[in-house]
N, C-alpha and C positions, 0 to 999 in steps of 0.2 A: 428513640429520641435522639436526633442529631445534636452534636456538641461542637462548638468552635472555641478555639483559644484566640483571643484578640490581644496581641502583645502591645504593651505601651499605653493601654487605655484602662480606665476604671469604669465601673458601672455608672457612675455619675455622668460620664461623658457619653456613654453608649445609649442610655435610656432615652434621652431626647431624640436621638437619631432613630431609634426603634419606633417611638411614638409618631414621629413625622412620617415614616414609611408606611405604617399601618393606616394612618389617617388618609394618606394619599391613595391607598388601595380601597378606601371606603369602610374601614373598620372603626368601631368605637373602642377606645382604649381606657384601661383602668390601671393605674400604677400603685403598687403597694410595696414599699421598701425595695427589695431587689427582684420584684416580679412584675412583668407586664402582661396583662390579660387583654386580648383583642377579640372582638366579637363583631360579626357581620351577618345581618339578617339576609337570608336568600329566599325566604318564603314565609308563609303565614306561621308555620310551626317548626321551621328549620333555620339553622344558623351555622356559620363556620366559626369555630373557636380555636384560638392559638394562644398558648402560654409560653412566655419566654422567662427563663430563670437566669439570673446573673450572679456570679460568685467571684468576688475579688480575691486575688492573691498578689503577692509582690510582683509588680511589672506585668501582670496578665489578668485578663477578665475571662473566666470560663462562662460560656453562653450555651444553655441547653434549651432546645425548642421542642414543644410538644403540641401536636394538633394535626389539622388537615395536611396530608402529604404534599399536595400540589402547592398550597400556600407556603408550607414549610420550606420546600425546595426553592421557591422564588425568594423567600426571605433570606435563606442561606446564601444565595447568589448575591443579594444586596449586601449582606454583611461582608462577603468576600471581596466586593468591589470597593469597600471603604478604603480611603487612603490612610493606611496605618503606618506609623513609624517602624523602623526595624527594631527587633528586640533589644532591650537594654542588657548590658552585661552585668552579671551578678559579681560584684567586687570580692565577695567572700570566696567565691569559687576559684579565683586566680591568686588567692593568698593575701589580697589587700583588704584590710578592714578599715572603714572610715567611721570615725566616731565624732559626733559634734558635742561641744561643751559650751554651756551658757555661762558667761562671766558676769556676775552681778557686782556693780560698784555702788558704794554709798559715800555720802559726803563725810569728811573728817569733822568731828564735833568741835575741833579747835580752830582749824584754818579754812575748812570748807572744800578742800581739794577732794576730787573723786578718787577713791581707792578701792581696790578689790576687797570684797567682804571677808575673804579668808586671811588677809594680811594682819600681822601683829602690830606693825608700826606704820605711821603715815610717812610716805616717801617725801612729802613736802616739808612738814614741820618736825617730824621725828617723834610725835606724841605716841605713847603706848595706847593701843586701841582696845586690847583685851586684858582682862585681869586674870 
């Protein structure tokens, strides 16, 4: 089962591209969560089947393909031809950790000025906010 690492993309971005490619090749597609099933009838009792499994990790999407070897190799060539951005650097690997903090502000019950919820006094009127 061939596997590809697609850097800088998530399965939500890749799945529509997979669906478009298979439909252009005459396949019917069915998408369920992180799996794309593609089926193409080639005779009365025979068909080509390909399954694509996508697994998201930070900054990379692991794509595993299972099915007809000829179609699989054409599909891998298509995925390799996608214009993908260069891999993003993991900031924790080079010693830099970025943390985001949400600051919630509430109006002072005395003067109405917006103050940070963790403050003890209003910066505007000096009222004590917590008992």
